[in-house]
C-alpha positions in Angstrom: -17.2 37.1 19.2 -19.0 36.2 22.5 -23.0 36.8 21.0 -21.7 34.0 17.8 -20.2 31.8 20.6 -23.5 31.8 22.9 -25.8 31.4 20.0 -23.5 28.0 18.6 -23.4 27.1 22.3 -27.1 27.2 22.5 -27.6 25.5 19.5 -25.1 22.5 20.2 -27.3 21.8 23.5 -30.5 21.6 21.6 -28.9 19.8 18.8 -27.4 17.5 22.1 -30.8 17.3 23.7 -32.4 16.5 20.5 -30.2 13.4 19.7 -30.4 12.2 23.1 -33.9 11.8 23.6 -34.0 10.3 20.0 -31.8 7.9 21.1 -33.7 7.1 24.5 -37.1 7.4 22.2 -36.0 5.0 19.8 -34.2 2.8 22.3 -31.1 2.3 20.5 -28.6 0.6 22.7 -25.9 -0.9 20.4 -22.8 1.8 21.6 -21.6 1.9 18.1 -24.4 3.7 16.9 -24.5 6.1 19.6 -20.7 6.7 19.3 -21.1 7.6 15.6 -24.4 9.6 16.7 -22.7 11.9 18.9 -19.7 11.8 16.5 -21.8 13.7 14.3 -22.8 16.2 16.9 -19.2 16.8 18.0 -18.4 17.7 14.5 -21.5 19.8 14.3 -20.9 21.5 17.4 -17.3 22.9 16.6 -18.6 24.1 12.9 -21.9 25.9 14.6 -20.2 29.2 14.2 -19.7 28.7 10.6 -22.9 26.9 9.5 -25.5 29.9 11.5 -27.2 31.9 9.4 -25.5 29.7 6.0 -28.4 27.3 6.5 -32.2 28.5 6.1 -35.2 26.2 7.4 -38.2 27.2 6.0 -41.1 27.1 8.5 -44.9 27.8 7.9 -45.7 32.1 8.2 -49.1 31.9 9.8 -48.9 33.2 13.5 -49.6 30.5 16.3 -52.8 30.6 17.7 -54.2 33.2 20.2 -53.8 31.4 23.2 -50.0 30.3 22.6 -49.2 34.1 21.8 -50.2 35.0 24.7 -48.9 32.5 26.7 -45.2 33.5 25.3 -46.0 37.0 25.6 -46.7 36.5 29.5 -43.7 34.4 29.7 -41.3 36.9 28.2 -42.5 40.0 29.4 -44.3 39.2 32.6 -47.7 40.5 33.7 -49.0 44.0 32.8 -49.8 45.1 36.0 -46.0 44.5 37.0 -44.7 46.4 34.5 -42.3 49.6 35.1 -42.1 52.8 33.4 -38.8 54.5 32.9 -38.9 58.4 32.3 -37.2 59.9 29.8 -33.7 61.4 30.7 -32.9 65.0 30.5 -30.8 66.6 27.8 -28.4 67.5 30.4 -27.9 64.1 31.8 -24.3 63.1 31.5 -25.6 59.7 30.9 -27.9 61.0 27.5 -26.9 59.6 24.4 -24.6 61.5 22.4 -26.5 64.0 19.8 -25.5 62.0 16.8 -26.9 58.7 18.1 -30.0 60.9 19.1 -30.8 61.8 15.6 -30.3 58.6 13.8 -32.6 55.9 13.1 -31.8 53.7 16.3 -33.7 52.2 19.0 -33.2 54.0 22.6 -31.1 51.9 25.1 -33.0 49.0 26.8 -35.2 50.2 29.8 -33.1 48.1 32.1 -29.9 49.4 31.0 -31.1 53.0 31.9 -32.5 51.9 35.1 -29.6 50.9 36.0 -27.4 53.3 35.1 -29.7 56.1 36.8 -29.2 54.1 40.3 -25.7 53.8 40.0 -25.3 50.4 39.1 -23.3 50.7 35.9 -19.8 52.2 36.0 -19.7 54.9 33.1 -17.2 54.3 30.5 -16.5 50.8 31.4 -16.9 48.3 28.5 -18.5 45.2 30.2 -18.3 43.1 26.7 -14.4 43.7 26.4 -14.4 42.1 30.0 -16.1 38.9 28.9 -14.0 38.8 25.7 -11.0 39.1 27.9 -12.3 36.2 30.6 -13.5 33.8 27.9 -10.0 34.3 25.9 -7.8 33.6 29.3 -9.5 30.4 30.5 -10.2 29.1 26.6 -6.1 29.8 26.2 -5.3 28.3 29.2 -7.3 25.1 28.6 -5.9 25.2 24.8 -2.9 25.7 26.1 -2.8 22.6 28.8 -4.2 20.1 25.7 -0.9 21.3 23.7 1.2 20.3 26.4 -0.4 17.3 27.0 -0.1 16.5 23.2 3.9 17.4 23.6 4.7 15.1 26.7 2.3 12.2 25.2 4.4 12.1 21.9 7.4 12.3 23.4 6.8 9.5 25.8 5.5 7.3 22.9 8.5 8.3 20.8 10.8 7.4 24.1 8.9 3.9 24.7 10.7 0.4 23.6 9.3 -1.1 20.3 8.0 -4.6 21.0 8.2 -7.3 18.0 7.0 -10.2 19.5 4.5 -12.7 17.6 1.4 -12.3 19.7 1.6 -8.3 18.8 0.2 -9.2 15.3 2.1 -6.5 13.4 0.5 -3.4 15.9 2.8 -0.9 16.7 3.0 -1.8 20.3 5.5 -0.4 22.7 6.6 -0.9 26.2 7.2 2.6 28.1 8.2 2.9 31.8 6.1 5.9 32.7 2.2 4.1 32.0 0.9 1.4 34.8 -1.8 0.4 32.4 -2.4 -0.1 28.2 -2.7 3.4 26.8 -3.4 4.2 23.5 -1.5 7.4 21.7 -2.7 7.9 18.2 -2.4 4.5 16.1 0.6 3.6 19.0 -0.5 1.1 22.2 1.6 1.8 24.8 2.2 -1.0 27.3 3.5 -1.2 31.2 6.5 -2.7 32.0 5.0 -5.8 33.7 3.4 -6.8 30.4 6.0 -10.2 30.3 4.1 -11.3 34.0 0.5 -11.4 31.7 -0.8 -14.2 31.1 -1.7 -15.4 27.1 -5.4 -14.5 27.5 -4.6 -11.3 29.1 -2.2 -10.2 26.3 -4.7 -11.2 23.7 -7.5 -9.3 25.5 -5.5 -6.3 26.2 -4.5 -6.2 22.6 -7.9 -6.4 21.3 -8.7 -3.9 23.5 -6.5 -1.6 22.3 -6.7 -2.2 18.7 -10.3 -1.2 18.8 -9.0 2.5 19.8 -7.0 2.6 17.0 -9.2 0.8 14.4 -12.2 3.2 15.1 -10.0 6.6 15.5 -10.9 7.0 19.3 -7.7 8.9 20.6 -8.1 11.2 17.2 -12.2 11.9 18.2 -11.5 12.4 21.8 -8.7 14.5 20.7 -11.5 16.9 18.9 -13.6 16.4 21.9 -11.5 18.1 24.2 -10.5 20.7 21.5 -14.1 21.2 21.5 -14.3 21.6 25.6 -11.7 24.0 25.0 -13.4 26.3 22.7 -16.8 26.0 24.9 -15.5 25.8 27.9 -18.9 27.5 29.6 -21.1 24.8 28.1 -21.8 22.0 30.3 -23.0 19.9 27.6 -19.1 20.2 25.9 -18.2 18.6 29.5 -20.4 16.1 29.2 -19.8 14.7 25.9 -16.2 14.5 26.1 -16.9 11.9 29.2 -19.9 10.3 27.6 -17.9 9.6 24.3 -14.7 8.5 26.2 -17.0 6.0 27.9 -18.8 4.7 24.8 -15.5 4.1 23.3 -14.2 2.0 26.4 -17.5 0.1 26.1 -16.8 -0.5 22.4 -13.1 -1.7 22.9 -14.4 -3.8 25.6 -16.7 -5.9 23.3 -13.7 -6.3 21.3 -11.9 -7.8 24.0 -15.0 -10.0 24.9 -15.6 -11.3 21.6 -11.4 -12.5 21.9 -11.5 -13.6 25.3 -14.9 -14.9 25.8 -14.5 -14.9 29.5 -16.7 -12.2 31.3 -15.4 -12.6 34.9 -11.8 -13.1 33.9 -12.2 -9.8 31.8 -13.6 -7.7 34.3 -10.6 -8.9 36.7 -8.4 -7.9 34.0 -9.8 -4.1 34.2 -9.8 -4.5 38.3 -5.9 -5.5 37.8 -5.4 -2.0 36.2 -7.7 0.3 38.2 -4.6 1.2 40.9 -2.7 2.6 38.1 -2.3 6.3 38.1 0.3 6.7 35.8 -1.1 8.2 32.3 -0.2 10.2 29.9 -1.6 13.2 29.5 -3.1 13.0 25.9 -4.3 9.4 25.6 -6.8 6.8 25.8 -6.4 4.6 29.1 -7.9 1.3 29.6 -9.1 1.4 32.9 -9.8 5.1 33.9 -11.7 5.1 37.4 -14.6 7.6 36.0 -15.8 5.0 33.7 -14.9 1.3 35.3 -17.2 0.7 37.4 -20.6 0.9 34.7 -18.3 -0.5 32.4 -17.5 -3.7 35.4 -21.4 -3.6 35.9 -21.9 -3.8 32.1 -19.7 -6.9 31.3 -20.5 -9.0 34.5 -24.4 -8.4 33.7 -23.6 -10.9 30.8 -25.6 -9.1 27.7 -24.7 -10.2 24.5 -21.8 -8.3 22.5 -23.7 -5.9 20.1 -23.5 -6.7 16.3 -20.7 -4.9 14.5 -21.9 -1.9 12.4 -20.3 -1.7 9.1 -19.6 1.5 7.4 -23.1 1.5 5.1 -24.6 1.6 9.1 -22.4 4.5 9.8 -23.3 6.6 7.1 -27.1 5.4 7.3 -26.7 7.4 11.3 -24.9 10.4 10.0 -27.7 10.8 7.1 -30.3 10.4 9.4 -29.2 12.6 11.7 -28.2 15.6 8.8 -31.9 16.9 9.2 -31.4 17.5 12.5 -28.1 19.3 12.6 -29.4 21.5 9.5 -32.3 22.7 11.2 -30.6 23.2 14.7 -27.9 25.4 12.6 -29.8 27.2 10.1 -31.8 30.5 9.8 -35.6 30.7 9.9 -37.4 31.8 7.3 -41.2 32.2 6.7 -43.4 30.2 4.3 -46.4 28.8 3.6 -48.8 27.8 6.3 -49.0 24.2 8.1 -52.8 24.0 9.0 -52.4 20.5 10.4 -49.5 21.6 12.4 -51.3 24.6 13.9 -54.3 22.5 14.8 -52.2 20.4 16.5 -50.5 23.3 18.3 -53.6 24.7 19.4 -55.0 21.6 21.0 -54.5 22.2 24.8 -52.9 19.2 26.2 -52.0 17.1 23.1 -49.8 14.4 24.1 -46.4 13.8 22.6 -46.0 12.0 19.7 -44.2 8.8 21.6 -46.8 9.0 24.0 -50.3 8.5 21.7 -49.8 4.6 21.6 -50.1 3.4 25.1 -49.6 -0.9 25.6 -51.5 -2.6 27.5 -49.2 -3.4 30.3 -48.2 -1.1 33.2 -44.7 0.4 32.8 -43.7 -1.0 36.1 -44.6 -4.3 35.1 -41.3 -5.0 33.2 -39.5 -4.9 36.6 -42.0 -7.6 38.2 -40.3 -10.8 39.1 -37.4 -12.6 41.0 -34.0 -11.9 40.9 -31.3 -13.6 42.9 -28.3 -12.4 44.9 -26.8 -15.8 46.0 -27.2 -19.3 45.9 -29.8 -19.2 49.0 -30.9 -15.6 48.8 -33.2 -13.7 46.4 -35.4 -10.9 46.1 -39.1 -11.0 44.7 -40.3 -7.8 43.1 -44.4 -6.9 42.6 -46.2 -4.2 41.7 -49.1 -2.4 44.1 -50.5 0.6 42.1 -47.6 3.2 41.2 -45.0 1.5 43.3 -42.9 -1.5 43.4 -43.0 -4.0 47.1 -39.6 -5.3 47.6 -39.2 -8.5 49.4 -35.6 -10.2 50.0 -35.7 -13.7 51.7 -35.9 -13.9 55.1 -36.9 -9.8 55.2 -39.9 -8.0 55.1 -41.3 -6.1 52.4 -40.2 -2.6 51.6 -41.9 -0.3 49.0 -40.0 1.7 46.6 -41.0 4.7 44.2 -39.6 5.5 40.8 -36.4 8.3 41.0 -35.9 8.1 37.3 -36.5 5.4 34.5 -34.7 2.2 36.4 -33.8 3.8 39.5 -36.2 3.4 42.6 -36.0 4.5 46.5 -37.2 3.7 49.5 -38.5 6.5 51.8 -38.4 4.2 54.7 -34.8 2.8 55.0 -33.1 5.1 52.2 -32.1 2.1 50.2 -32.3 2.5 46.3 -33.1 -0.2 43.6 -30.9 0.2 40.0 -32.7 -2.0 37.4 -30.6 -2.8 34.3 -31.2 -4.3 31.2 -30.0 -5.7 27.8 -29.3 -4.6 24.1 -33.1 -5.7 23.8 -34.8 -3.2 26.8 -35.1 -6.2 28.9 -34.5 -6.4 32.2 -31.8 -8.8 33.5 -30.5 -7.5 36.8 -31.0 -5.2 40.0 -28.4 -3.5 42.7 -29.6 -3.3 46.0 -28.2 -0.3 47.6 -28.4 0.4 51.2 -26.9 3.8 53.0 -23.5 3.1 54.1 -23.6 -0.6 53.4 -22.3 -2.4 50.5 -24.1 -3.0 47.3 -25.2 -6.0 46.1 -26.7 -7.6 42.5 -29.1 -9.7 42.0 -29.3 -11.5 38.2 -32.9 -12.5 37.0 -34.3 -16.2 37.6 -37.4 -17.5 36.8 -40.1 -18.9 39.0 -39.0 -22.3 39.5 -35.2 -21.3 40.6 -36.9 -18.5 43.0 -39.2 -21.3 44.5 -36.3 -23.8 44.9 -34.5 -20.7 47.1 -37.6 -19.9 49.2 -38.3 -23.8 49.8 -34.6 -23.9 51.1 -35.3 -21.1 53.4 -38.6 -22.5 54.6 -36.8 -25.6 55.7 -34.0 -23.5 57.4 -36.3 -21.7 59.2 -38.2 -24.8 60.9 -35.1 -26.7 61.6 -32.5 -24.1 62.5 -34.1 -22.9 65.9 -33.9 -26.3 67.4 -30.4 -27.0 66.2 -29.2 -23.8 67.3 -30.7 -24.6 70.7 -29.7 -28.1 71.0 -26.1 -27.3 69.6 -25.7 -31.0 68.1 -24.1 -31.4 65.0 -25.8 -33.1 62.1 -25.4 -36.8 61.4 -22.5 -37.0 58.6 -21.5 -33.4 58.5 -18.4 -34.2 59.8 -17.6 -37.0 57.0 -19.3 -34.8 54.2 -16.8 -31.9 55.0 -14.0 -34.3 55.1 -14.9 -35.2 51.6 -15.4 -31.9 50.6 -11.9 -30.6 51.9 -10.3 -33.6 49.6 -12.2 -32.9 46.6 -11.1 -29.3 46.9 -7.2 -30.1 47.6 -7.2 -32.4 44.9 -9.5 -30.9 42.0 -9.6 -28.1 39.4 -12.4 -26.5 37.6 -13.2 -29.1 35.1 -13.2 -32.1 37.4 -16.2 -34.1 38.1 -16.3 -34.2 41.7 -16.7 -30.6 41.4 -20.5 -30.7 39.9 -21.5 -32.4 42.8 -20.6 -29.6 45.3 -22.7 -26.7 46.7 -23.2 -24.3 43.8 -21.5 -21.3 45.8 -18.7 -23.4 46.2 -18.4 -24.0 42.6 -18.6 -20.1 42.0 -15.2 -20.0 44.0 -13.6 -23.5 43.2 -10.2 -21.7 41.8 -10.1 -19.8 45.4 -10.8 -22.4 47.6 -8.5 -24.7 46.1 -5.6 -22.4 45.8 -6.1 -21.6 49.5 -6.7 -25.0 50.8 -3.6 -26.4 49.0 -1.3 -23.6 50.8 -2.4 -25.3 54.1 -1.9 -28.9 53.4 -2.9 -32.2 54.4 -5.7 -32.1 57.4 -4.0 -33.2 61.1 -7.5 -33.0 63.0 -11.2 -31.7 63.2 -13.4 -30.4 65.6 -17.1 -29.6 66.2 -17.5 -25.8 67.4 -21.2 -25.6 67.4 -24.1 -24.9 65.3 -24.5 -21.1 64.1 -28.0 -19.6 64.5 -29.0 -20.1 60.6 -28.3 -24.1 61.2 -24.8 -24.6 60.0 -22.3 -26.6 61.7 -19.1 -24.8 62.6 -16.4 -27.1 62.4 -12.2 -25.9 63.1 -9.6 -27.5 60.9 -6.1 -28.2 61.8 -4.0 -28.2 59.0 -0.5 -28.8 58.5 0.4 -25.2 58.0 -2.6 -23.2 59.2 -5.9 -23.5 60.6 -9.4 -22.4 59.0 -13.2 -22.4 60.0 -15.9 -24.0 58.0 -19.6 -23.8 58.4 -21.5 -26.5 56.7 -25.1 -27.3 56.7 -26.4 -30.4 54.6 -29.2 -31.4 52.5 -32.2 -34.1 53.0 -30.0 -36.4 50.9 -27.0 -35.9 53.7 -24.7 -33.7 50.8 -23.5 -30.8 51.6 -26.4 -28.3 50.3 -24.0 -25.2 51.5 -20.4 -24.4 52.7 -18.9 -21.6 54.1 -15.0 -21.2 54.4 -12.7 -19.0 56.7 -8.8 -19.1 56.6 -7.4 -18.4 60.1 -3.9 -18.2 59.7 -1.3 -20.0 60.9 -0.6 -19.0 64.3 1.6 -16.1 63.6 0.6 -13.2 66.6 0.4 -10.1 64.1 1.1 -6.9 64.9 0.5 -3.4 64.4 3.8 -1.1 62.9 4.2 2.7 62.8 4.1 4.0 59.2 8.2 4.9 59.4 8.6 1.7 58.5 6.5 1.4 55.4 9.6 1.7 53.3 11.2 -0.8 54.7 8.4 -3.5 54.4 7.3 -6.2 51.9 5.1 -9.1 51.4 6.3 -12.6 51.9 5.6 -15.0 49.0 4.0 -18.3 49.5 2.3 -17.8 53.2 -1.3 -19.3 53.9 -4.0 -16.7 53.9 -5.9 -15.6 57.1 -9.3 -13.4 57.2 -9.3 -9.9 58.9 -11.9 -8.0 59.8 -11.6 -3.6 60.1 -13.9 -1.5 62.1 -13.6 1.8 60.7 -14.2 4.3 64.2 -12.2 7.2 62.8 -15.3 9.3 61.7 -13.8 9.5 58.0 -13.6 7.0 55.1 -10.4 5.4 55.0 -8.1 3.3 52.6 -6.7 0.0 53.1 -3.5 -1.0 50.5 -1.7 -4.3 50.6 2.3 -3.9 50.1 3.3 -6.2 47.6 6.8 -8.2 47.1 8.4 -5.0 46.0 7.1 -2.6 48.5 4.4 -1.1 46.4 0.9 -0.6 47.6 -1.6 -2.5 45.7 -5.2 -3.6 46.2 -7.0 -0.6 47.3 -9.6 -1.1 50.1 -12.4 1.6 50.8 -13.9 1.2 54.1 -16.7 3.7 55.7 -17.3 5.6 58.4 -18.6 3.2 61.3 -18.5 0.1 58.7 -16.9 -3.4 59.1 -15.2 -5.1 56.1 -13.6 -8.4 56.3 -11.3 -9.4 53.8 -8.9 -11.7 53.0 -4.9 -11.5 53.4 -1.6 -13.4 53.4 0.1 -14.0 56.5 3.3 -12.1 56.2 1.6 -9.5 54.0 1.8 -6.1 55.3 -1.5 -3.7 55.1 -1.3 0.1 55.3 -4.1 1.9 56.5 -4.7 5.3 55.2 -6.5 8.3 55.1 -8.5 9.6 52.1 -5.2 11.6 51.1 -3.4 9.0 51.0 -1.4 9.8 54.4 -0.4 6.9 56.4 -2.1 6.1 59.9 -0.9 2.5 60.7 0.2 -0.8 59.0 -1.3 -4.0 60.1 0.8 -7.5 60.0 -1.9 -10.1 59.7 -2.0 -12.6 62.6 -4.1 -13.9 65.4 -4.1 -10.3 67.7 -4.9 -8.6 64.1 -8.0 -10.1 63.0 -10.3 -8.3 64.1 -9.2 -4.2 64.8 -11.2 -1.1 65.2 -9.5 1.7 63.4 -9.9 4.8 65.8 -9.8 8.4 64.9 -6.1 8.7 66.6 -5.0 5.3 65.3 -1.5 7.6 64.1 -0.8 8.6 67.4 -1.1 5.3 69.4 1.8 3.6 70.0 0.6 0.2 70.0 -2.4 -1.8 69.3 -4.9 -3.8 70.1 -5.0 -2.5 73.5 -5.5 -4.7 76.3 -8.8 -6.1 76.5 -11.7 -4.8 79.1 -12.7 -6.5 81.8 -16.1 -4.7 82.4 -18.8 -4.2 80.1 -19.0 -0.7 78.1 -21.6 1.8 80.0 -25.4 1.1 77.9 -24.6 -2.3 76.3 -26.5 -4.6 78.2 -29.4 -2.6 77.9 -28.8 -1.7 74.4 -28.6 -5.3 73.7 -31.6 -6.6 75.6 -34.0 -3.7 73.9 -32.4 -5.2 70.4 -33.2 -9.0 71.3 -36.9 -7.7 73.0 -37.6 -5.5 69.5 -36.8 -8.2 67.4 -38.9 -10.9 69.4 -41.6 -8.6 69.0 -41.0 -8.0 65.2 -40.7 -4.4 65.2 -36.6 -3.9 65.2 -35.6 -0.1 66.3 -33.3 0.7 63.1 -32.9 4.4 64.2 -30.8 2.9 67.3 -28.6 1.3 64.9 -25.8 1.8 62.1 -27.0 1.9 58.7 -24.9 -1.8 58.4 -26.5 -3.4 61.4 -30.0 -2.4 60.5 -29.0 -3.9 57.1 -28.0 -6.7 58.3 -30.9 -7.1 60.9 -33.8 -6.4 57.8 -31.5 -9.5 56.1 -31.8 -11.9 58.9 -35.0 -10.6 60.4 -37.2 -14.1 59.7 -34.3 -16.3 61.2 -33.6 -14.1 63.9 -37.3 -14.1 65.2 -37.4 -18.0 64.6 -34.6 -18.6 66.6 -35.4 -16.0 69.6 -39.2 -17.7 69.4 -37.6 -20.9 70.3 -35.2 -19.7 73.1 -38.2 -18.5 74.4 -38.4 -15.5 77.3 -35.2 -13.7 78.1 -34.7 -14.0 81.6 -31.4 -13.0 82.6 -28.0 -11.5 81.2 -24.2 -12.1 82.2 -20.9 -10.6 81.0 -18.1 -12.8 79.7 -15.8 -10.1 79.0 -14.8 -7.9 75.6 -13.1 -8.9 72.0 -9.7 -7.3 71.1 -11.8 -4.9 69.1 -14.4 -3.7 71.8 -17.1 -5.9 71.1 -19.1 -6.9 74.8 -19.5 -10.7 74.9 -22.6 -11.7 76.9 -24.5 -15.0 77.5 -28.1 -14.6 77.4 -30.2 -16.8 79.4 -33.6 -17.6 78.1 -36.4 -20.0 79.3 -35.3 -22.4 76.6 -31.5 -22.2 76.5 -29.0 -20.2 76.6 -27.1 -18.2 73.7 -24.0 -16.1 73.1 -24.2 -12.5 71.9 -21.5 -9.9 71.2 -22.2 -6.1 70.8 -20.2 -2.9 70.0 -21.7 0.4 70.5 -20.7 3.1 68.2 -21.7 7.6 68.2 -24.2 8.0 70.0 -24.7 4.7 72.0 -25.8 3.0 68.3 -25.4 -0.6 68.0 -22.6 -0.5 65.4 -21.7 -4.5 65.7 -23.8 -7.2 66.6 -23.5 -11.2 66.2 -25.3 -13.9 67.7 -23.6 -17.3 67.8 -22.7 -20.3 69.6 -20.3 -20.5 72.6 -16.5 -21.4 71.6 
C-alpha cells in the first residue's frame, strides 16, 4: 500500500509542477481558469492510485545518446572508484537467506541492506514496512476523523441557524447564526453573523454576491475534496499547498463577483477588513475573510485591475480537455515504441535551450519595471535599469540599487529593503510595494512621465523655499485665511460637492473621514500660528467648540492650498493608564471627538493594541513591532487594550492629553501608574548622538547603523530636504537641553550660525536613535 501511495504522491507532484509551469509560461491570469485547472489536478490526484498502470504512454524505444546514459548512471550509482564490494555471507550466518529463497530464482537483497545488517544497524525480525503503514494509518485516520467531526459540527451549526426571508436575500438559502463572526458558506447555505442588521445595503449586497458565487461554483465541495486529499496524502507537501491555493482562488473569484455588484474597490476592501477580526468560523466552511488569504486579496482589489471575464461551461471544458494529455502522461505506464529521431537529436545537443526560451524579445526583461510610481500626491519613486539591476530613487532620497530575488521581487543589499511589483491580467506592471526592515510597507501606483514631472517640480520648489521659511519662522501670506476657508468647506461639504474639487488632492482622498472628524469638533473659536515645519508647512493650532486640532498648510504659487495635514488633539480630557483588571468594566463612550495617539514599543517583542467598542469587546487590532512608533486616531473615551502577541493584557490606555505620546516598556504590566514624571536632565549620550546625526546628515553620509530601521527609513526619505535645511542654517555652534517629553524624548535647541532649531531625540537599546524629529519651537 505504501508503495502505491508514494508513487501516486510523486506522480501528483509531477502533475502539479507541470500544470503550474504551463499556467506561468502561457501567462494565464484568469483565476477561473486557474481554479478549473487545479480542480482537474485535484481529481486526478485522488484517482491516481486507480489510474496508475491502467493507462499506457508510448515513447520511442531507441536508447538515449551515450552522454545521457553516462550522466544518468553516474548520478544514480556514483563514481566507479567509490563503489564498495560487499562480501558474500557465510552459510552459517544467522542473517543468511533461508534455503528455499536461496534456491529460488530471486535476486539477493540490496547490498546496502546486507551492509546494514552486518554492522548491526538492522533489527532482526522487525518489519519496518509494517511500522510505516501503521504511522500512515494513524495520521491519516486522525486527519479524516477531524474532518468528519468538523463536518458534523458545521452541519449542526447550519441547522441551528435561523432562516432569513428578507427581500434582499433573493431566494438564496441565507441563515443567521450566533456562532459565526463573519459570512461563511456551508454547502449551499450562507451563514451570516447576528450583526448583519446593522450593515448598509451596499455591504449586504456585496456579501450576498460573494457568498452566492461560492454556492454557484460549488467551492465548498471542491475544498472539502481538497481537504480529503490532504488527509489521504498528508505526507505530500503538494496536497497541503493545493488546498491553500484553491481556497485563495475561490475567494478571489467570489471577490470579483462582489466587485461587479458593488463597483467600489476601496469600500469592498474595507468590508473585508471589517470582518478580519472575526475568529468564530465553522470547522468546515468557506469563510469570507480568513487571515491567511486577506492580505493578498486586499492588495489585488486595491490594485484596480479589471475583473476577469466570465467563463462559460464550454471554456471550463476546454481547459479540462487541454489538461487531459498531461494527466494521462503523469498517470500512465511507459511502453517502448518506435524511435523519434528528432527528439533524440534535440536531447543530444548539449546546452539545448528550453522551448519557451527559443524566441527572445528585443527588450531586456527588466525594462518592464522601468517607469514612475506614486506613493502620495507629492511623493513618487523612479525605477531605472542599470545592466541586470534596477535603480530606485524616491522623491527626496538617494538612489538605491536592487537586484532580482524572484520574478517580480527585488532586494537591496545595502538597506535590506524589498520592492515587489504587481501586474494586471495582461501582465502589465501597475504598482509596487516598498518594504523596509521593521518599517511599514508602502504601495505606489504606476503613473506617466507628466505626473512624475509635476511631483518632482513641486519637490524642487519645496527644497528651494522651505529652508528659508523654516529659518525665518514666518507664516506665508494668506495661509491663515485659506485654512479657515478650507475648514468651513470641509465641515459643510460631503463627497460630490463642487468645493471639494478645488481642494488639495490628499484632502480629496480622505474627504469623508475629515468631514466626520471636523464636524464633531464644532465651530471654530480661535486659530493661532505655531511655526513653520522643516518641510515649509505653516503649522496652526485651531480651537473648536468641542476640541483642539493641529493643521499643517502649504500654499501653491497661486495662493491656494497645495497640501494640508490634520491632527486631532482631543478636547482637553487628561487621559490615564488603567490596570488590566478593569477591562471587563470598560466600554467606549459614543459620539466623542478624535485624538491622535502615538505609541512607541520598547517591550522587546511585538505588541497588539485593541479598541474596546460600545459593548466592551476588543476590535480594530493594531500590531506594533519592537522598536517602532505608530500613530493612530482614537476617540476620546474609547479604551485601548495593549497586549502581548498571545493576547495577554499589558495595560489599558484611556486617550487624553497625558497619553498622546506613550512608550510601552517591557514591564508595562507591573507598573502601577504611567506616564512617569518627565526627566529634568538629558539621557546619557543623547546630546552626542544628536550632534553626530546632524553632522553626518549635513555631510551627506548618515550613519544608518546608529539608527533603528524605522528611523533609518525616515532619514532616507527626508534626506535631500533635511540636508537643504541644515545647509541654510549653517554650522552647528552650540546645543542646549530644554527638557524631556512624556514618552522619553530629549528636547534640544540647536544653535547654528544662521539661526536655531528644536530637535527631539530618543535613544533605545545599544544607544541607537529610535526617535528623531526636527521642528519649530512651540
